[in-house]
MIMI-823607 format. One record per atom (N, C-alpha, C): residue number from 1; residue in three letters; atom name; x, y, z. Coordinates in steps of 0.02 Angstrom, whole numbers, plus 50000, padded with zeros to 5 digits. Example, Ala and Ser with C-alpha at 12.3 -4.5 7.8 and 13.67 -1.06 7.14 Angstrom:
numi, vonu, vomar, c1, c2, c3
1, ALA, N, 50660, 49716, 50390;
1, ALA, CA, 50615, 49775, 50390;
1, ALA, C, 50660, 49835, 50390;
2, SER, N, 50642, 49888, 50354;
2, SER, CA, 50684, 49947, 50357;
2, SER, C, 50645, 50002, 50394;
//
This chain:
numi, vonu, vomar, c1, c2, c3
1, UNK, N, 50531, 53061, 49907;
1, UNK, CA, 50563, 53010, 49866;
1, UNK, C, 50552, 52941, 49899;
2, UNK, N, 50535, 52893, 49859;
2, UNK, CA, 50520, 52826, 49884;
2, UNK, C, 50584, 52791, 49909;
3, UNK, N, 50577, 52753, 49961;
3, UNK, CA, 50632, 52714, 49987;
3, UNK, C, 50648, 52656, 49940;
4, UNK, N, 50712, 52639, 49936;
4, UNK, CA, 50733, 52585, 49892;
4, UNK, C, 50747, 52522, 49933;
5, UNK, N, 50722, 52466, 49907;
5, UNK, CA, 50731, 52401, 49938;
5, UNK, C, 50771, 52357, 49891;
6, UNK, N, 50818, 52320, 49918;
6, UNK, CA, 50854, 52269, 49879;
6, UNK, C, 50824, 52202, 49899;
7, UNK, N, 50796, 52168, 49851;
7, UNK, CA, 50768, 52101, 49861;
7, UNK, C, 50818, 52050, 49833;
8, UNK, N, 50839, 52003, 49875;
8, UNK, CA, 50885, 51951, 49854;
8, UNK, C, 50845, 51886, 49856;
9, UNK, N, 50825, 51862, 49797;
9, UNK, CA, 50781, 51805, 49790;
9, UNK, C, 50797, 51770, 49724;
10, UNK, N, 50812, 51705, 49727;
10, UNK, CA, 50832, 51669, 49666;
10, UNK, C, 50773, 51647, 49623;
11, UNK, N, 50713, 51642, 49651;
11, UNK, CA, 50655, 51623, 49612;
11, UNK, C, 50625, 51685, 49578;
12, UNK, N, 50625, 51685, 49512;
12, UNK, CA, 50599, 51742, 49476;
12, UNK, C, 50524, 51752, 49490;
13, UNK, N, 50487, 51697, 49498;
13, UNK, CA, 50416, 51701, 49514;
13, UNK, C, 50404, 51734, 49582;
14, UNK, N, 50440, 51709, 49632;
14, UNK, CA, 50433, 51738, 49699;
14, UNK, C, 50458, 51809, 49702;
15, UNK, N, 50513, 51823, 49666;
15, UNK, CA, 50540, 51891, 49664;
15, UNK, C, 50487, 51939, 49636;
16, UNK, N, 50453, 51917, 49584;
16, UNK, CA, 50401, 51958, 49553;
16, UNK, C, 50345, 51972, 49603;
17, UNK, N, 50323, 51921, 49639;
17, UNK, CA, 50268, 51928, 49687;
17, UNK, C, 50288, 51975, 49744;
18, UNK, N, 50348, 51965, 49770;
18, UNK, CA, 50371, 52007, 49826;
18, UNK, C, 50381, 52079, 49802;
19, UNK, N, 50409, 52087, 49743;
19, UNK, CA, 50419, 52154, 49714;
19, UNK, C, 50352, 52190, 49708;
20, UNK, N, 50301, 52155, 49683;
20, UNK, CA, 50234, 52186, 49676;
20, UNK, C, 50207, 52208, 49744;
21, UNK, N, 50216, 52167, 49795;
21, UNK, CA, 50193, 52184, 49862;
21, UNK, C, 50228, 52247, 49886;
22, UNK, N, 50294, 52250, 49879;
22, UNK, CA, 50332, 52308, 49904;
22, UNK, C, 50316, 52371, 49863;
23, UNK, N, 50309, 52363, 49798;
23, UNK, CA, 50293, 52421, 49757;
23, UNK, C, 50223, 52447, 49770;
24, UNK, N, 50177, 52402, 49791;
24, UNK, CA, 50108, 52422, 49804;
24, UNK, C, 50103, 52469, 49865;
25, UNK, N, 50154, 52468, 49907;
25, UNK, CA, 50155, 52513, 49966;
25, UNK, C, 50204, 52571, 49955;
26, UNK, N, 50225, 52581, 49892;
26, UNK, CA, 50264, 52640, 49875;
26, UNK, C, 50339, 52634, 49877;
27, UNK, N, 50365, 52574, 49883;
27, UNK, CA, 50437, 52565, 49885;
27, UNK, C, 50464, 52551, 49814;
28, UNK, N, 50526, 52569, 49803;
28, UNK, CA, 50561, 52554, 49740;
28, UNK, C, 50602, 52491, 49754;
29, UNK, N, 50599, 52442, 49708;
29, UNK, CA, 50631, 52377, 49721;
29, UNK, C, 50682, 52362, 49666;
30, UNK, N, 50742, 52344, 49688;
30, UNK, CA, 50793, 52314, 49644;
30, UNK, C, 50798, 52241, 49663;
31, UNK, N, 50813, 52198, 49615;
31, UNK, CA, 50817, 52126, 49628;
31, UNK, C, 50886, 52099, 49611;
32, UNK, N, 50913, 52059, 49655;
32, UNK, CA, 50973, 52019, 49642;
32, UNK, C, 50953, 51946, 49650;
33, UNK, N, 50980, 51903, 49607;
33, UNK, CA, 50957, 51834, 49606;
33, UNK, C, 51004, 51785, 49640;
34, UNK, N, 51059, 51809, 49669;
34, UNK, CA, 51102, 51765, 49710;
34, UNK, C, 51139, 51807, 49762;
35, UNK, N, 51171, 51774, 49809;
35, UNK, CA, 51204, 51807, 49864;
35, UNK, C, 51259, 51856, 49843;
36, UNK, N, 51309, 51833, 49803;
36, UNK, CA, 51362, 51880, 49784;
36, UNK, C, 51337, 51942, 49748;
37, UNK, N, 51287, 51934, 49704;
37, UNK, CA, 51258, 51993, 49670;
37, UNK, C, 51223, 52038, 49720;
38, UNK, N, 51189, 52008, 49768;
38, UNK, CA, 51156, 52047, 49820;
38, UNK, C, 51204, 52088, 49861;
39, UNK, N, 51260, 52058, 49879;
39, UNK, CA, 51310, 52094, 49918;
39, UNK, C, 51338, 52152, 49876;
40, UNK, N, 51356, 52138, 49813;
40, UNK, CA, 51382, 52190, 49768;
40, UNK, C, 51333, 52248, 49761;
41, UNK, N, 51270, 52231, 49748;
41, UNK, CA, 51218, 52283, 49741;
41, UNK, C, 51212, 52325, 49804;
42, UNK, N, 51211, 52293, 49862;
42, UNK, CA, 51202, 52328, 49925;
42, UNK, C, 51261, 52374, 49940;
43, UNK, N, 51322, 52350, 49926;
43, UNK, CA, 51382, 52390, 49940;
43, UNK, C, 51388, 52448, 49891;
44, UNK, N, 51374, 52435, 49827;
44, UNK, CA, 51382, 52487, 49776;
44, UNK, C, 51329, 52541, 49780;
45, UNK, N, 51269, 52524, 49799;
45, UNK, CA, 51214, 52572, 49805;
45, UNK, C, 51171, 52552, 49864;
46, UNK, N, 51191, 52569, 49925;
46, UNK, CA, 51156, 52546, 49984;
46, UNK, C, 51081, 52564, 49984;
47, UNK, N, 51038, 52513, 49993;
47, UNK, CA, 50966, 52525, 49996;
47, UNK, C, 50945, 52543, 50067;
48, UNK, N, 50881, 52560, 50075;
48, UNK, CA, 50853, 52573, 50141;
48, UNK, C, 50839, 52508, 50178;
49, UNK, N, 50832, 52453, 50140;
49, UNK, CA, 50813, 52389, 50169;
49, UNK, C, 50835, 52333, 50122;
50, UNK, N, 50854, 52276, 50151;
50, UNK, CA, 50867, 52215, 50112;
50, UNK, C, 50816, 52163, 50133;
51, UNK, N, 50782, 52134, 50084;
51, UNK, CA, 50737, 52077, 50095;
51, UNK, C, 50774, 52017, 50065;
52, UNK, N, 50787, 51967, 50105;
52, UNK, CA, 50835, 51915, 50088;
52, UNK, C, 50807, 51845, 50097;
53, UNK, N, 50811, 51805, 50044;
53, UNK, CA, 50793, 51734, 50048;
53, UNK, C, 50851, 51697, 50081;
54, UNK, N, 50839, 51641, 50112;
54, UNK, CA, 50892, 51600, 50141;
54, UNK, C, 50921, 51552, 50090;
55, UNK, N, 50876, 51518, 50053;
55, UNK, CA, 50899, 51468, 50004;
55, UNK, C, 50918, 51504, 49940;
56, UNK, N, 50983, 51513, 49931;
56, UNK, CA, 51009, 51547, 49872;
56, UNK, C, 51065, 51504, 49842;
57, UNK, N, 51076, 51510, 49777;
57, UNK, CA, 51133, 51473, 49747;
57, UNK, C, 51199, 51505, 49767;
58, UNK, N, 51250, 51467, 49772;
58, UNK, CA, 51320, 51486, 49786;
58, UNK, C, 51334, 51511, 49856;
59, UNK, N, 51287, 51547, 49887;
59, UNK, CA, 51298, 51574, 49954;
59, UNK, C, 51230, 51582, 49987;
60, UNK, N, 51220, 51552, 50045;
60, UNK, CA, 51153, 51557, 50074;
60, UNK, C, 51141, 51625, 50106;
61, UNK, N, 51078, 51637, 50122;
61, UNK, CA, 51059, 51702, 50149;
61, UNK, C, 51091, 51718, 50216;
62, UNK, N, 51106, 51667, 50256;
62, UNK, CA, 51140, 51680, 50320;
62, UNK, C, 51209, 51710, 50308;
63, UNK, N, 51245, 51682, 50259;
63, UNK, CA, 51311, 51708, 50242;
63, UNK, C, 51306, 51780, 50216;
64, UNK, N, 51257, 51791, 50172;
64, UNK, CA, 51247, 51858, 50145;
64, UNK, C, 51233, 51907, 50201;
65, UNK, N, 51189, 51889, 50246;
65, UNK, CA, 51171, 51932, 50302;
65, UNK, C, 51233, 51949, 50345;
66, UNK, N, 51271, 51898, 50362;
66, UNK, CA, 51331, 51910, 50403;
66, UNK, C, 51380, 51957, 50368;
67, UNK, N, 51390, 51947, 50303;
67, UNK, CA, 51436, 51990, 50265;
67, UNK, C, 51411, 52062, 50261;
68, UNK, N, 51346, 52070, 50251;
68, UNK, CA, 51318, 52138, 50248;
68, UNK, C, 51325, 52172, 50316;
69, UNK, N, 51315, 52135, 50369;
69, UNK, CA, 51320, 52165, 50436;
69, UNK, C, 51392, 52180, 50456;
70, UNK, N, 51441, 52149, 50423;
70, UNK, CA, 51511, 52164, 50437;
70, UNK, C, 51538, 52221, 50394;
71, UNK, N, 51507, 52235, 50338;
71, UNK, CA, 51534, 52285, 50292;
71, UNK, C, 51514, 52356, 50315;
72, UNK, N, 51562, 52403, 50317;
72, UNK, CA, 51546, 52470, 50341;
72, UNK, C, 51490, 52505, 50302;
73, UNK, N, 51484, 52493, 50238;
73, UNK, CA, 51433, 52527, 50197;
73, UNK, C, 51363, 52499, 50207;
74, UNK, N, 51358, 52439, 50235;
74, UNK, CA, 51293, 52406, 50239;
74, UNK, C, 51274, 52383, 50310;
75, UNK, N, 51317, 52392, 50358;
75, UNK, CA, 51305, 52363, 50424;
75, UNK, C, 51242, 52389, 50459;
76, UNK, N, 51221, 52449, 50443;
76, UNK, CA, 51162, 52478, 50476;
76, UNK, C, 51097, 52470, 50437;
77, UNK, N, 51100, 52436, 50380;
77, UNK, CA, 51040, 52427, 50340;
77, UNK, C, 50998, 52370, 50371;
78, UNK, N, 50934, 52383, 50383;
78, UNK, CA, 50892, 52328, 50409;
78, UNK, C, 50886, 52272, 50358;
79, UNK, N, 50886, 52211, 50383;
79, UNK, CA, 50879, 52152, 50341;
79, UNK, C, 50820, 52110, 50366;
80, UNK, N, 50775, 52094, 50319;
80, UNK, CA, 50720, 52050, 50335;
80, UNK, C, 50730, 51986, 50294;
81, UNK, N, 50735, 51930, 50329;
81, UNK, CA, 50740, 51866, 50295;
81, UNK, C, 50669, 51841, 50282;
82, UNK, N, 50656, 51824, 50219;
82, UNK, CA, 50591, 51799, 50197;
82, UNK, C, 50604, 51732, 50164;
83, UNK, N, 50584, 51678, 50197;
83, UNK, CA, 50608, 51612, 50176;
83, UNK, C, 50560, 51555, 50189;
84, UNK, N, 50572, 51500, 50155;
84, UNK, CA, 50533, 51439, 50166;
84, UNK, C, 50559, 51400, 50226;
85, UNK, N, 50618, 51416, 50251;
85, UNK, CA, 50646, 51381, 50309;
85, UNK, C, 50611, 51406, 50371;
86, UNK, N, 50571, 51363, 50403;
86, UNK, CA, 50527, 51385, 50457;
86, UNK, C, 50544, 51358, 50526;
87, UNK, N, 50596, 51318, 50532;
87, UNK, CA, 50611, 51289, 50598;
87, UNK, C, 50636, 51343, 50646;
88, UNK, N, 50629, 51328, 50710;
88, UNK, CA, 50654, 51373, 50762;
88, UNK, C, 50730, 51383, 50754;
89, UNK, N, 50764, 51329, 50736;
89, UNK, CA, 50837, 51332, 50727;
89, UNK, C, 50855, 51380, 50669;
90, UNK, N, 50818, 51374, 50614;
90, UNK, CA, 50831, 51418, 50556;
90, UNK, C, 50817, 51491, 50574;
91, UNK, N, 50763, 51502, 50611;
91, UNK, CA, 50746, 51570, 50633;
91, UNK, C, 50802, 51599, 50676;
92, UNK, N, 50825, 51560, 50725;
92, UNK, CA, 50879, 51584, 50769;
92, UNK, C, 50944, 51596, 50730;
93, UNK, N, 50958, 51553, 50682;
93, UNK, CA, 51018, 51562, 50641;
93, UNK, C, 51013, 51629, 50604;
94, UNK, N, 50955, 51644, 50576;
94, UNK, CA, 50945, 51707, 50540;
94, UNK, C, 50952, 51767, 50585;
95, UNK, N, 50920, 51765, 50642;
95, UNK, CA, 50924, 51821, 50689;
95, UNK, C, 50995, 51829, 50716;
96, UNK, N, 51028, 51774, 50730;
96, UNK, CA, 51098, 51777, 50754;
96, UNK, C, 51145, 51802, 50700;
97, UNK, N, 51127, 51793, 50637;
97, UNK, CA, 51169, 51819, 50581;
97, UNK, C, 51161, 51894, 50575;
98, UNK, N, 51110, 51922, 50607;
98, UNK, CA, 51101, 51995, 50605;
98, UNK, C, 51035, 52018, 50575;
99, UNK, N, 50992, 51972, 50555;
99, UNK, CA, 50928, 51992, 50526;
99, UNK, C, 50886, 52029, 50578;
100, UNK, N, 50849, 52079, 50555;
100, UNK, CA, 50805, 52117, 50598;
100, UNK, C, 50738, 52082, 50607;
101, UNK, N, 50719, 52041, 50558;
101, UNK, CA, 50659, 52001, 50563;
101, UNK, C, 50668, 51939, 50520;
102, UNK, N, 50630, 51887, 50536;
102, UNK, CA, 50634, 51823, 50500;
102, UNK, C, 50563, 51803, 50486;
103, UNK, N, 50543, 51802, 50423;
103, UNK, CA, 50474, 51790, 50405;
103, UNK, C, 50469, 51726, 50363;
104, UNK, N, 50430, 51677, 50387;
104, UNK, CA, 50419, 51617, 50347;
104, UNK, C, 50374, 51633, 50287;
105, UNK, N, 50388, 51602, 50230;
105, UNK, CA, 50345, 51610, 50171;
105, UNK, C, 50284, 51566, 50181;
106, UNK, N, 50232, 51595, 50210;
106, UNK, CA, 50170, 51559, 50218;
106, UNK, C, 50113, 51606, 50197;
107, UNK, N, 50052, 51588, 50212;
107, UNK, CA, 49996, 51630, 50189;
107, UNK, C, 49994, 51698, 50223;
108, UNK, N, 50030, 51706, 50278;
108, UNK, CA, 50031, 51771, 50314;
108, UNK, C, 50094, 51811, 50298;
109, UNK, N, 50137, 51788, 50254;
109, UNK, CA, 50202, 51820, 50241;
109, UNK, C, 50194, 51893, 50219;
110, UNK, N, 50148, 51906, 50174;
110, UNK, CA, 50139, 51974, 50149;
110, UNK, C, 50119, 52021, 50206;
111, UNK, N, 50071, 52001, 50246;
111, UNK, CA, 50049, 52042, 50302;
111, UNK, C, 50106, 52053, 50352;
112, UNK, N, 50142, 52000, 50366;
112, UNK, CA, 50198, 52004, 50413;
112, UNK, C, 50252, 52051, 50386;
113, UNK, N, 50266, 52048, 50321;
113, UNK, CA, 50316, 52091, 50290;
113, UNK, C, 50296, 52164, 50297;
114, UNK, N, 50234, 52180, 50281;
114, UNK, CA, 50210, 52249, 50287;
114, UNK, C, 50214, 52273, 50359;
115, UNK, N, 50193, 52231, 50406;
115, UNK, CA, 50197, 52249, 50477;
115, UNK, C, 50269, 52261, 50499;
116, UNK, N, 50315, 52219, 50476;
116, UNK, CA, 50385, 52227, 50492;
116, UNK, C, 50413, 52293, 50465;
117, UNK, N, 50393, 52310, 50404;
117, UNK, CA, 50415, 52374, 50375;
117, UNK, C, 50390, 52433, 50416;
118, UNK, N, 50328, 52427, 50441;
118, UNK, CA, 50301, 52480, 50483;
118, UNK, C, 50339, 52484, 50549;
119, UNK, N, 50354, 52427, 50579;
119, UNK, CA, 50391, 52425, 50643;
119, UNK, C, 50461, 52453, 50636;
120, UNK, N, 50491, 52443, 50576;
120, UNK, CA, 50558, 52470, 50564;
120, UNK, C, 50557, 52544, 50546;
121, UNK, N, 50497, 52572, 50540;
121, UNK, CA, 50490, 52643, 50524;
121, UNK, C, 50498, 52658, 50450;
122, UNK, N, 50493, 52607, 50408;
122, UNK, CA, 50502, 52616, 50336;
122, UNK, C, 50436, 52630, 50300;
123, UNK, N, 50380, 52617, 50334;
123, UNK, CA, 50313, 52631, 50307;
123, UNK, C, 50273, 52664, 50363;
124, UNK, N, 50224, 52703, 50344;
124, UNK, CA, 50179, 52733, 50393;
124, UNK, C, 50119, 52689, 50404;
//
């Protein structure tokens, strides 16, 4: 059975592109378009992985990450932040919030995401 990923991304275009990448390696992807929906989705049906944008409406990805890491149903789920925020400070904020990896959205993002999934043991 394929592993399920929850993608929390407010851009429908980017969500579609990331979803295609994840599905191309055999993962099943659910999408939430804001932080509160992402938290609800993760708590109600915990995925194997959360891929999380930082820039989200109503609640940023750092807040979402911290809340997921505090909740008993989701605290052990790996979280990969995939974002346009590329500063060292933003990266440290994401990792300190509990993210397992922090990937800038650049030309290498897809390769980095696949490598991170392999390192987390979610892909062979």
